[in-house]
Structures are given as structure tokens and as C-alpha cells.
Residue frames relative to the residue before (quaternion, step in Angstrom):
aa qw qx qy qz dx dy dz
M 1.0000 0.0000 0.0000 0.0000 0.00 0.00 0.00
K 0.2684 -0.7487 0.5834 0.1642 3.57 -1.00 0.83
I 0.0819 -0.8107 0.5793 -0.0203 3.55 -0.73 1.17
L 0.1905 -0.7645 0.6091 0.0906 3.54 -0.76 1.09
V 0.1164 -0.8088 0.5760 0.0205 3.59 -0.72 1.10
T 0.2324 -0.7522 0.5979 0.1508 3.59 -0.56 1.12
G 0.7750 0.2171 -0.2061 0.5566 3.56 -0.99 0.79
G 0.2284 0.8494 -0.4530 0.1455 3.54 1.22 0.58
K 0.6498 0.5054 -0.3228 0.4671 3.59 1.24 -0.26
G 0.5424 0.6307 -0.3907 0.3941 3.58 1.28 -0.13
M 0.7594 -0.4051 0.2546 0.4408 3.56 -1.33 0.10
L 0.6966 0.4314 -0.2789 0.5009 3.61 0.84 -0.90
G 0.6356 0.5494 -0.3281 0.4320 3.56 0.97 -0.84
R 0.6463 0.5162 -0.3171 0.4640 3.59 0.99 -0.82
T 0.6511 0.5026 -0.3176 0.4717 3.57 1.00 -0.80
L 0.6331 0.5256 -0.3349 0.4591 3.59 0.98 -0.76
Q 0.6141 0.5401 -0.3487 0.4578 3.58 1.01 -0.74
H 0.7038 0.4653 -0.2598 0.4698 3.57 0.95 -0.89
E 0.7490 0.4347 -0.2303 0.4439 3.57 0.75 -1.06
L 0.7456 0.3347 -0.2032 0.5392 3.59 1.16 -0.52
A 0.2437 0.8266 -0.4783 0.1690 3.56 1.20 0.56
D 0.5727 0.5730 -0.3940 0.4341 3.61 1.21 -0.22
H 0.6462 0.4240 -0.3146 0.5511 3.57 1.34 -0.07
E 0.5116 -0.5938 0.5007 0.3674 3.56 -1.29 0.15
I 0.1431 -0.8160 0.5589 0.0358 3.57 -0.57 1.21
V 0.1468 -0.7464 0.6443 0.0783 3.54 -0.98 0.95
V 0.2396 -0.7825 0.5623 0.1188 3.59 -0.58 1.17
A 0.0616 -0.8057 0.5888 -0.0170 3.57 -0.52 1.22
D 0.3118 0.7379 -0.5294 0.2794 3.55 -0.13 1.29
L 0.6581 -0.4975 0.3901 0.4090 3.53 -1.32 0.27
P 0.6068 -0.1560 -0.7749 -0.0840 1.58 -2.16 1.25
E 0.5351 0.6725 -0.4012 0.3169 3.59 1.19 -0.34
W 0.7774 0.2047 -0.1001 0.5862 3.57 1.08 -0.77
D 0.0335 -0.7939 0.6069 -0.0157 3.59 -0.82 1.00
I 0.3418 -0.7764 0.4911 0.1980 3.59 -0.44 1.19
L 0.6280 0.5272 -0.3470 0.4552 3.62 1.23 -0.22
D 0.6341 0.4577 -0.3269 0.5306 3.59 1.29 -0.14
A 0.2521 -0.8456 0.4495 0.1391 3.53 0.33 1.34
D 0.7011 0.4775 -0.2878 0.4446 3.59 0.76 -1.01
A 0.6767 0.4875 -0.2965 0.4653 3.57 0.89 -0.92
F 0.6511 0.5135 -0.3270 0.4533 3.58 0.94 -0.83
T 0.6549 0.5072 -0.3139 0.4640 3.59 0.93 -0.88
A 0.6504 0.5173 -0.3185 0.4560 3.59 0.97 -0.83
K 0.6757 0.4823 -0.2985 0.4709 3.59 0.91 -0.87
A 0.6391 0.5123 -0.3290 0.4699 3.58 1.03 -0.74
A 0.6389 0.5247 -0.3270 0.4577 3.58 0.99 -0.81
A 0.6578 0.5017 -0.3076 0.4701 3.56 1.04 -0.78
A 0.6713 0.5006 -0.2963 0.4594 3.60 1.06 -0.73
K 0.1644 -0.8397 0.4972 0.1434 3.58 1.19 -0.62
P 0.1252 0.8187 -0.5515 0.1000 3.62 0.65 1.02
D 0.4448 -0.6450 0.5466 0.2956 3.54 -1.29 0.42
V 0.7867 0.1025 -0.0161 0.6086 3.56 1.15 -0.77
V 0.1546 -0.7396 0.6450 0.1147 3.55 -1.16 0.70
V 0.1085 -0.7524 0.6463 0.0660 3.58 -0.87 0.99
H 0.1875 -0.8285 0.5252 0.0506 3.54 -0.41 1.29
C 0.0001 -0.8226 0.5656 -0.0588 3.56 -0.23 1.34
A 0.5518 0.6499 -0.3979 0.3390 3.61 1.12 -0.58
A 0.2390 0.7557 -0.5773 0.1963 3.56 -0.90 0.94
M 0.4197 -0.6035 0.5890 0.3357 3.51 -1.38 0.15
T 0.0711 -0.8749 0.4781 -0.0310 3.58 -0.28 1.30
R 0.5587 0.5947 -0.4153 0.4021 3.62 1.15 -0.20
V 0.3607 -0.8127 0.4107 0.2018 3.51 -0.13 1.35
D 0.6591 0.4892 -0.3266 0.4686 3.62 1.00 -0.66
D 0.6146 0.5312 -0.3411 0.4730 3.58 1.07 -0.70
C 0.6275 0.5344 -0.3357 0.4561 3.58 1.01 -0.79
E 0.6331 0.5429 -0.3276 0.4440 3.57 1.00 -0.83
E 0.7382 0.4178 -0.2096 0.4864 3.56 1.02 -0.86
K 0.7611 0.2534 -0.1427 0.5798 3.61 1.23 -0.42
R 0.0853 -0.8642 0.4951 0.0266 3.52 0.74 1.16
D 0.6749 0.5109 -0.3143 0.4298 3.60 0.78 -0.97
L 0.6669 0.4936 -0.3043 0.4681 3.56 0.93 -0.87
A 0.6258 0.5459 -0.3372 0.4434 3.59 1.00 -0.82
F 0.6973 0.4498 -0.2841 0.4803 3.58 0.88 -0.87
R 0.5998 0.5472 -0.3736 0.4485 3.60 1.04 -0.63
L 0.7287 0.4344 -0.2529 0.4651 3.58 0.79 -1.00
N 0.7792 0.3956 -0.1992 0.4434 3.58 0.75 -1.02
E 0.7180 0.3669 -0.2436 0.5390 3.60 1.14 -0.53
E 0.7391 0.4004 -0.2400 0.4856 3.58 0.54 -1.17
G 0.6456 0.5284 -0.3261 0.4446 3.58 0.95 -0.85
S 0.6588 0.4996 -0.3062 0.4718 3.58 0.99 -0.83
R 0.6090 0.5351 -0.3501 0.4693 3.56 1.06 -0.70
N 0.6692 0.5094 -0.3089 0.4441 3.59 0.86 -0.92
V 0.6443 0.5076 -0.3206 0.4736 3.57 1.02 -0.78
A 0.6505 0.5146 -0.3148 0.4615 3.59 0.98 -0.83
V 0.6357 0.5159 -0.3267 0.4723 3.59 1.00 -0.81
A 0.6586 0.5039 -0.3098 0.4651 3.60 0.93 -0.86
A 0.6489 0.5080 -0.3210 0.4667 3.60 0.95 -0.84
S 0.6489 0.5157 -0.3097 0.4659 3.56 0.98 -0.84
A 0.6609 0.5319 -0.3060 0.4321 3.57 0.94 -0.92
C 0.7680 0.3238 -0.1983 0.5157 3.60 1.01 -0.70
G 0.5354 -0.6831 0.3792 0.3208 3.58 1.24 0.36
A 0.4356 0.7077 -0.4501 0.3270 3.58 1.16 0.56
R 0.4764 -0.6125 0.5420 0.3226 3.52 -1.22 0.51
L 0.2082 -0.7933 0.5630 0.1020 3.60 -1.03 0.77
I 0.0550 -0.7326 0.6779 0.0262 3.53 -1.05 0.96
A 0.0835 -0.8256 0.5581 -0.0063 3.58 -0.36 1.27
I 0.3391 -0.7617 0.5230 0.1768 3.56 -0.73 1.10
S 0.0088 -0.7908 0.6116 -0.0224 3.57 -0.90 0.99
T 0.5063 -0.7002 0.4711 0.1773 3.55 -1.31 -0.12
D 0.6026 -0.5423 0.4594 0.3629 3.53 -1.35 0.36
Y 0.5800 0.6305 -0.3661 0.3635 3.60 1.16 -0.55
V 0.5023 0.6242 -0.4516 0.3924 3.63 1.19 -0.03
F 0.6628 0.4659 -0.3022 0.5023 3.60 1.26 -0.33
S 0.6333 -0.5636 0.3783 0.3717 3.56 -1.24 0.42
G 0.3548 -0.7373 0.4986 0.2862 3.57 1.11 -0.63
E 0.6516 0.4597 -0.3088 0.5183 3.57 1.31 0.15
P 0.1338 -0.8392 0.5227 0.0687 3.61 0.20 1.25
P 0.5677 -0.6228 0.4174 0.3400 3.59 -1.12 0.58
S 0.8007 0.0191 0.0032 0.5988 3.61 1.16 -0.45
E 0.3531 -0.7027 0.5740 0.2282 3.56 -1.32 0.26
P 0.5712 -0.2535 -0.7799 0.0352 1.61 -1.93 1.54
W 0.1222 -0.8026 0.5834 0.0244 3.56 -1.17 0.49
A 0.0179 0.7532 -0.6572 -0.0214 3.54 -1.19 0.63
W 0.4495 -0.7091 0.4802 0.2541 3.56 -0.89 0.97
G 0.2621 -0.7784 0.5566 0.1249 3.55 -0.89 1.03
E 0.6901 -0.5003 0.3382 0.3989 3.53 -1.29 0.35
T 0.7277 0.4215 -0.2434 0.4833 3.61 1.11 -0.60
D 0.4634 0.6641 -0.4642 0.3587 3.62 1.22 0.04
I 0.5169 -0.6718 0.4436 0.2908 3.55 -1.06 0.78
P 0.3760 -0.7303 0.5189 0.2366 3.62 -0.70 1.01
R 0.0476 0.7636 -0.6427 0.0398 3.54 -1.09 0.80
P 0.1070 -0.8449 0.5209 0.0588 3.60 0.37 1.18
R 0.2744 -0.7666 0.5643 0.1363 3.55 -1.13 0.74
T 0.7192 0.3798 -0.2286 0.5351 3.58 1.27 -0.07
V 0.6229 -0.5140 0.4267 0.4071 3.55 -1.29 0.30
Y 0.6132 0.5511 -0.3498 0.4448 3.56 1.00 -0.81
G 0.6972 0.4713 -0.2787 0.4627 3.57 0.78 -1.01
A 0.6583 0.5096 -0.3115 0.4582 3.60 0.97 -0.84
S 0.6764 0.4870 -0.3001 0.4640 3.58 0.97 -0.82
K 0.6448 0.4970 -0.3267 0.4801 3.59 1.05 -0.67
L 0.6266 0.5143 -0.3371 0.4787 3.60 1.04 -0.71
A 0.6271 0.5188 -0.3352 0.4745 3.59 1.01 -0.77
G 0.6338 0.5226 -0.3234 0.4696 3.58 1.07 -0.73
E 0.6071 0.5475 -0.3468 0.4598 3.58 1.01 -0.80
R 0.7056 0.4786 -0.2733 0.4454 3.55 0.83 -1.01
M 0.6064 0.5376 -0.3498 0.4700 3.56 1.10 -0.63
V 0.6452 0.5205 -0.3126 0.4638 3.55 0.93 -0.91
Q 0.6998 0.4712 -0.2788 0.4588 3.58 0.84 -0.94
M 0.6215 0.5350 -0.3423 0.4586 3.57 1.13 -0.58
V 0.7108 0.4409 -0.2510 0.4872 3.57 0.95 -0.91
L 0.8043 0.0842 0.0034 0.5882 3.57 0.93 -0.97
P 0.2079 -0.8191 0.5202 0.1232 3.64 0.13 1.20
E 0.6775 0.4953 -0.2884 0.4609 3.58 1.17 -0.54
A 0.4383 0.7015 -0.4579 0.3256 3.61 1.25 0.10
V 0.3749 -0.6653 0.5918 0.2582 3.53 -1.38 0.32
I 0.1641 -0.7340 0.6513 0.1007 3.56 -1.00 0.91
M 0.0724 -0.8206 0.5668 0.0084 3.59 -0.38 1.20
R 0.1597 -0.7989 0.5762 0.0643 3.57 -0.52 1.21
I 0.0017 0.7847 -0.6184 0.0424 3.54 -0.91 1.00
A 0.1149 -0.8074 0.5778 0.0320 3.60 -1.24 0.22
W 0.8416 0.1920 -0.1280 0.4883 3.57 -1.35 0.33
L 0.1877 0.8530 -0.4645 0.1460 3.53 0.99 0.92
Y 0.0572 0.7505 -0.6582 0.0188 3.54 -1.19 0.71
G 0.0829 0.8107 -0.5742 0.0791 3.57 -1.14 0.56
P 0.7511 -0.4066 0.2676 0.4461 3.57 -1.29 0.19
G 0.8211 0.2429 -0.1959 0.4780 3.53 -0.95 0.92
G 0.2998 -0.7816 0.4959 0.2308 3.57 1.24 -0.42
P 0.5565 0.0771 -0.7301 -0.3890 1.49 -2.33 -0.93
S 0.0746 0.8014 -0.5884 0.0778 3.56 -1.07 0.70
F 0.6920 -0.4427 0.3754 0.4293 3.53 -1.35 0.17
V 0.6327 0.5472 -0.3310 0.4368 3.58 0.97 -0.87
H 0.6837 0.4783 -0.2942 0.4660 3.59 0.86 -0.92
T 0.6456 0.5216 -0.3229 0.4548 3.57 0.97 -0.85
M 0.7018 0.4646 -0.2785 0.4626 3.59 0.84 -0.94
A 0.6181 0.5344 -0.3526 0.4562 3.60 1.04 -0.68
R 0.6513 0.5075 -0.3121 0.4699 3.58 1.02 -0.80
L 0.6900 0.4751 -0.2826 0.4672 3.58 0.87 -0.96
G 0.6586 0.5348 -0.3094 0.4295 3.55 1.00 -0.80
A 0.6555 0.5087 -0.3070 0.4662 3.56 1.17 -0.54
Q 0.6329 0.5251 -0.3261 0.4663 3.59 1.28 -0.21
D 0.4739 -0.6240 0.5297 0.3248 3.55 -1.22 0.47
G 0.3694 0.7369 -0.5191 0.2261 3.57 -1.11 0.49
D 0.7262 -0.3921 0.3281 0.4597 3.51 -1.35 -0.16
P 0.6639 -0.4738 0.3724 0.4427 3.60 -1.21 0.28
L 0.4124 -0.7031 0.5302 0.2336 3.53 -1.11 0.76
K 0.2918 -0.7449 0.5753 0.1703 3.55 -0.84 1.00
V 0.0120 0.7964 -0.6012 0.0639 3.55 -0.75 1.11
V 0.5177 -0.6896 0.4213 0.2809 3.54 -0.80 1.09
D 0.1264 -0.8256 0.5499 -0.0005 3.53 -0.89 1.03
D 0.6479 0.5094 -0.3414 0.4518 3.60 1.15 0.40
Q 0.6236 0.4123 -0.3774 0.5465 3.55 1.13 0.79
V 0.1339 -0.7959 0.5860 0.0717 3.59 -1.08 0.68
G 0.1071 0.7868 -0.6030 0.0767 3.54 -1.23 0.49
N 0.5257 -0.6082 0.4979 0.3253 3.52 -1.39 -0.22
P 0.2722 -0.7445 0.5818 0.1822 3.65 -0.28 1.13
T 0.0361 -0.8348 0.5462 -0.0592 3.57 -0.75 1.05
S 0.3181 -0.7500 0.5511 0.1808 3.56 -0.80 1.00
T 0.5793 -0.5779 0.4408 0.3690 3.55 -1.17 0.56
K 0.5994 0.5533 -0.3707 0.4441 3.60 1.11 -0.56
A 0.6290 0.5250 -0.3415 0.4606 3.60 0.99 -0.77
V 0.6433 0.5028 -0.3173 0.4823 3.59 1.04 -0.77
A 0.6467 0.5168 -0.3196 0.4610 3.59 0.93 -0.87
D 0.6443 0.5152 -0.3228 0.4640 3.59 0.99 -0.79
A 0.6487 0.5023 -0.3204 0.4735 3.59 1.00 -0.78
I 0.6320 0.5140 -0.3318 0.4756 3.59 1.03 -0.75
R 0.6238 0.5298 -0.3416 0.4621 3.60 0.97 -0.82
F 0.6343 0.5280 -0.3297 0.4584 3.58 0.96 -0.85
L 0.6979 0.4735 -0.2787 0.4593 3.58 0.89 -0.93
L 0.5561 0.5920 -0.4002 0.4244 3.59 1.14 -0.46
G 0.6993 0.4408 -0.2589 0.4997 3.55 1.18 -0.57
K 0.6777 0.4115 -0.2753 0.5436 3.57 1.34 0.14
P 0.0774 -0.8691 0.4863 0.0471 3.60 0.57 1.13
D 0.6624 0.5163 -0.3191 0.4391 3.61 1.15 -0.40
V 0.5386 0.6220 -0.4127 0.3907 3.60 1.23 -0.14
S 0.0749 0.7795 -0.6178 0.0712 3.58 -0.96 0.89
G 0.6517 0.5298 -0.3802 0.3873 3.53 -1.32 0.08
V 0.7370 -0.4242 0.3057 0.4283 3.55 -1.33 -0.26
V 0.0082 -0.7754 0.6301 -0.0399 3.54 -0.95 1.00
H 0.2350 -0.7530 0.5968 0.1468 3.59 -0.85 0.95
A 0.0295 -0.8373 0.5433 -0.0544 3.58 -0.85 0.98
T 0.3057 0.7218 -0.5566 0.2752 3.57 0.76 1.04
C 0.6165 -0.5150 0.4230 0.4193 3.56 -1.28 0.18
E 0.5554 -0.6146 0.4485 0.3356 3.56 -1.25 0.41
G 0.7328 0.4270 -0.3229 0.4200 3.52 -1.22 0.60
Q 0.2534 -0.7735 0.5690 0.1169 3.54 -1.07 0.83
V 0.0866 0.7730 -0.6208 0.0982 3.53 -1.09 0.82
S 0.4626 -0.6476 0.5122 0.3230 3.56 -1.28 0.15
W 0.6535 -0.4546 0.3960 0.4577 3.54 -1.29 0.08
C 0.6316 0.5342 -0.3350 0.4511 3.57 1.02 -0.74
G 0.6819 0.4739 -0.2803 0.4816 3.57 0.89 -0.94
F 0.6093 0.5532 -0.3251 0.4658 3.54 1.10 -0.78
A 0.6762 0.4924 -0.2893 0.4654 3.58 0.89 -0.96
K 0.6485 0.5209 -0.3257 0.4495 3.59 0.96 -0.80
E 0.6552 0.4927 -0.3168 0.4770 3.59 0.99 -0.77
L 0.6135 0.5363 -0.3423 0.4678 3.60 1.04 -0.72
F 0.6694 0.4928 -0.3018 0.4668 3.59 0.87 -0.93
R 0.6185 0.5396 -0.3454 0.4550 3.59 1.02 -0.74
L 0.6780 0.4971 -0.2875 0.4588 3.57 0.90 -0.95
L 0.7282 0.4217 -0.2275 0.4900 3.56 1.03 -0.82
G 0.4241 -0.7151 0.4592 0.3130 3.58 1.22 -0.22
L 0.3778 0.7313 -0.4818 0.3006 3.58 1.14 0.61
K 0.2989 -0.8081 0.4937 0.1183 3.55 -0.88 0.98
R 0.4548 0.6847 -0.4737 0.3162 3.62 1.18 -0.13
E 0.4791 -0.7053 0.4492 0.2669 3.55 -0.88 0.95
I 0.1745 -0.7435 0.6383 0.0969 3.51 -1.19 0.76
V 0.0565 -0.7934 0.6056 0.0238 3.57 -0.89 0.93
P 0.4761 -0.6865 0.4657 0.2917 3.60 -0.95 0.82
C 0.0045 -0.7679 0.6401 0.0232 3.54 -1.22 0.57
T 0.5279 -0.6341 0.4668 0.3183 3.57 -1.30 0.07
T 0.6395 -0.5128 0.4144 0.3954 3.53 -1.27 0.39
A 0.6262 0.5754 -0.3333 0.4071 3.58 1.03 -0.81
E 0.6130 0.5650 -0.3491 0.4279 3.59 1.17 -0.46
F 0.7657 0.2525 -0.1471 0.5730 3.58 1.26 -0.35
P 0.0737 -0.8348 0.5442 0.0385 3.64 0.43 1.12
R 0.0808 -0.7884 0.6098 0.0092 3.53 -1.04 0.88
P 0.6534 -0.5245 0.3533 0.4160 3.63 -1.14 0.41
A 0.7649 0.2755 -0.1617 0.5593 3.60 0.99 -0.80
P 0.4448 -0.6897 0.4932 0.2884 3.63 -0.83 0.90
R 0.3396 -0.7339 0.5544 0.1969 3.55 -1.06 0.81
P 0.5259 -0.6444 0.4449 0.3321 3.61 -0.98 0.77
R 0.4422 -0.6773 0.5172 0.2797 3.56 -1.02 0.76
N 0.7898 0.0582 -0.0331 0.6097 3.57 1.14 -0.65
S 0.0894 -0.8182 0.5679 -0.0034 3.55 -0.56 1.24
A 0.3996 0.7537 -0.4599 0.2464 3.59 1.27 -0.05
L 0.1836 -0.7895 0.5818 0.0671 3.56 -0.97 0.95
R 0.3382 -0.7187 0.5770 0.1902 3.55 -1.07 0.85
K 0.3037 -0.7861 0.5210 0.1356 3.58 -0.84 1.03
S 0.0299 0.8606 -0.5079 0.0215 3.60 0.83 0.97
V 0.6792 0.5003 -0.3081 0.4399 3.61 0.85 -0.92
L 0.6731 0.4776 -0.3049 0.4752 3.59 0.81 -0.94
N 0.6547 0.5179 -0.3228 0.4460 3.59 0.93 -0.82
L 0.6413 0.5159 -0.3207 0.4687 3.58 1.02 -0.77
L 0.6723 0.4737 -0.2807 0.4948 3.58 1.17 -0.59
G 0.5594 -0.6361 0.3695 0.3818 3.57 1.30 0.02
Y 0.5759 0.5822 -0.3762 0.4334 3.58 1.24 0.35
R 0.1059 -0.7852 0.6082 0.0475 3.56 -1.01 0.84
T 0.3428 -0.6985 0.5852 0.2284 3.56 -0.89 0.89
P 0.5677 -0.6229 0.4021 0.3578 3.62 -1.08 0.55
P 0.5851 -0.5265 0.4573 0.4140 3.59 -1.21 0.34
W 0.5794 -0.6199 0.3865 0.3615 3.58 -0.96 0.78
Q 0.6128 0.5593 -0.3579 0.4286 3.61 1.07 -0.67
D 0.6654 0.4965 -0.3058 0.4660 3.59 0.98 -0.85
A 0.6502 0.5138 -0.3186 0.4602 3.58 0.95 -0.87
L 0.6552 0.5063 -0.3149 0.4638 3.58 0.99 -0.81
A 0.6428 0.5207 -0.3288 0.4556 3.61 0.94 -0.83
D 0.6413 0.5126 -0.3208 0.4723 3.58 0.99 -0.82
F 0.6647 0.5116 -0.3021 0.4531 3.56 0.95 -0.88
V 0.6511 0.5222 -0.3190 0.4489 3.58 0.89 -0.92
R 0.6381 0.5297 -0.3265 0.4534 3.56 0.98 -0.81
G 0.7357 0.4317 -0.2396 0.4636 3.58 0.88 -0.91
E 0.7310 0.4533 -0.2406 0.4497 3.56 0.94 -0.91
F 0.8111 0.2662 -0.1093 0.5093 3.56 0.92 -0.89
G 0.4597 -0.7120 0.4331 0.3068 3.58 1.27 0.06
V 0.4827 0.6516 -0.4368 0.3893 3.57 1.17 0.61
S 0.3769 -0.7023 0.5554 0.2373 3.56 -0.92 0.89
A 0.1347 -0.8586 0.4924 0.0470 3.54 0.27 1.31
D 0.3459 -0.7212 0.5709 0.1851 3.53 -1.00 0.94
R 0.2945 -0.7933 0.5079 0.1613 3.58 -0.49 1.16
S 0.5809 0.5994 -0.3916 0.3872 3.59 1.16 -0.40
S 0.0733 -0.8619 0.5017 0.0073 3.51 0.61 1.24
S 0.3777 -0.6909 0.5665 0.2431 3.51 -1.18 0.65
F 0.4260 0.7224 -0.4470 0.3111 3.57 1.33 0.01
E 0.0087 -0.8354 0.5480 -0.0413 3.58 -0.62 1.09
T 0.5944 0.5817 -0.3703 0.4137 3.59 1.22 -0.14
P 0.2533 -0.8247 0.4818 0.1535 3.63 -0.15 1.19
M 0.8002 0.1533 -0.0800 0.5743 3.59 1.12 -0.50
V 0.1188 0.7834 -0.6038 0.0870 3.56 -0.67 1.10
G 0.7328 -0.4883 0.2765 0.3850 3.81 -0.10 -1.00
V 0.4359 -0.6967 0.4796 0.3076 3.94 -0.94 -0.68
L 0.5265 -0.6626 0.4400 0.3002 3.61 -1.14 0.58
A 0.3903 -0.7251 0.5141 0.2401 3.59 -0.72 1.00
T 0.7396 0.3735 -0.2281 0.5114 3.56 1.07 -0.64
A 0.3161 0.7602 -0.5112 0.2467 3.57 1.20 0.38
P 0.5748 -0.5707 0.4432 0.3840 3.59 -1.10 0.59
Q 0.4732 -0.6833 0.4808 0.2794 3.56 -1.06 0.71
L 0.2740 0.7819 -0.5103 0.2305 3.56 0.72 1.03
R 0.1660 0.7754 -0.5813 0.1823 3.54 -0.23 1.29
P 0.5299 -0.6262 0.4609 0.3386 3.52 -1.10 0.69
């Protein structure tokens, strides 16, 4: 199978190249491929003749999106439309990557995880532009898959995991990490595995959530990372309000995987995915038998703005 990956040089794109190496991968990224140049992109896609297009390219820095609204909508809405038109023109299946930020992040009750059929109500330009991109894709290609992911980390970074591992290895005062937001930490390998599963399900379409299982905060996430790495620097919880940012952060980003579960597929627990990643990325023989027992805690205000 030939798979064209937009944003193929990014963190998720690099993992897809590695994990789907048994397929023929076409890396579609700048400067050779520009999703804003509709005619050129369609022509290059037609020449490549992919069976599947995985659309990862996006403007993902949420604060930058808030300050550059027009550019965010051009890349995330218009760019997604152009990719969908190109996929349609060459008869390729489309899997478009989206985000938890399409939801308000303010659940009506606790505990809560957003399902595929819940109504999106984005509170940020990033979320609104990604939702607009989803709708463009569905308008052009109703049979496309919209795959929502969140709290992503992967080989080479940049990611929250890499930032915290670097800071944790340094001496200094305790690190303040936000503890009043929750979500599903998700490795790029877990996303690649879910995409591989869907490649074998050609009749599946619509919205699919594909984060790892289990909810935790950025603070809890950081503590588990430090445990796996054997880092001793102290972590102390703080609130989102202590680190104001241009774009509001969701209080709850957790996603429910109803579609994958109905298909008989389970994403790994976030603790297992993190242990696997730590072993491969940092050369640490990570102990998966975590003592972590708090299923819901919060999120880091100073976390990198890395969103699908």
C-alpha cells in the first residue's frame, strides 16, 4: 500500500515512516509540498498515486494560533480542504488528524471523557480552526476518517516528555506542574498502531478517537515519567491560573474511544505506552509496574504547545 503523509517530517510523521515502513511512504512536507498551493498539491498527489493519505500537517501551537488567527484558519481549514480535494481526485482514502481542542474542555461532570458523538465547542482559535478543517474534510470526502488525538509525544520530540526529562535531570528548585487539567498522554507509536488497524478496516469512516487509555494530569504524568527515569528532582502541583497564556487550556481533554472499542481495538494504557517510550528513547529499562494510582489529577501550564 502506498501512503502519503502530509507533515511527514514532523514528530507523528516521522513515527509513521518508521512504524509503517512495510508500506511505501511518500513524505509530503515543506518545501516540496505546500498544502496551501491547492493546484500544485493536487498535481503532486496525482503523480504519487497514493492509496491512503494521512493528513498530519497543521498549525499546532495554540498560542500562536490565537495571535495569528488568519494563518491558523488558512493552514488548518483551507489546507485540510486542499488535502481532501487532492485525495478525492486521486481516489485515495483519507485519514485526517485532529485534536481534543475541538471540545470546550469544560465537562458537565467528573469523571468525564469526550466521545466521538459529543458536540464540539472549541474555546480557542486552534480548536475552531481544526474543527473547521474537520468539516471541510467531511464535506469533500464524507467517507474520510477524522482521527482525534491529544497530549502527543514521540521519538525526537519536541514534547512535554522531552522537556520534563531535561528539566528533571537538572539541579534546582522544585518544578511546578499544573494539576487541574486532565487528559490522555499518547505516544506517536500508539497513534501509528491505531492507524495501522484502520488501514485494515477500509469501510470505517467518520470521527475516531485514538488516544491512550487512562486519565491523568500533567503533574501526574510528569511524576510517572520521573519515576521511570529515576529522576529525583521534586515536582509540586500548581494551578493553571498561575501560568496565564493567550489561549485557554482545556480542563479536561480526555477522549473516549467508543468507535475503536466497538471494532474490538484497545489502545494501550498511557503508563504502558510511556514505559515503552522511555525504554526506547532514553535507553532506560523502565519498570511498568507503576505505583501510580491516581486516575485523575490535572495538566501543565508551562507544557509545550504540542497539539495534533
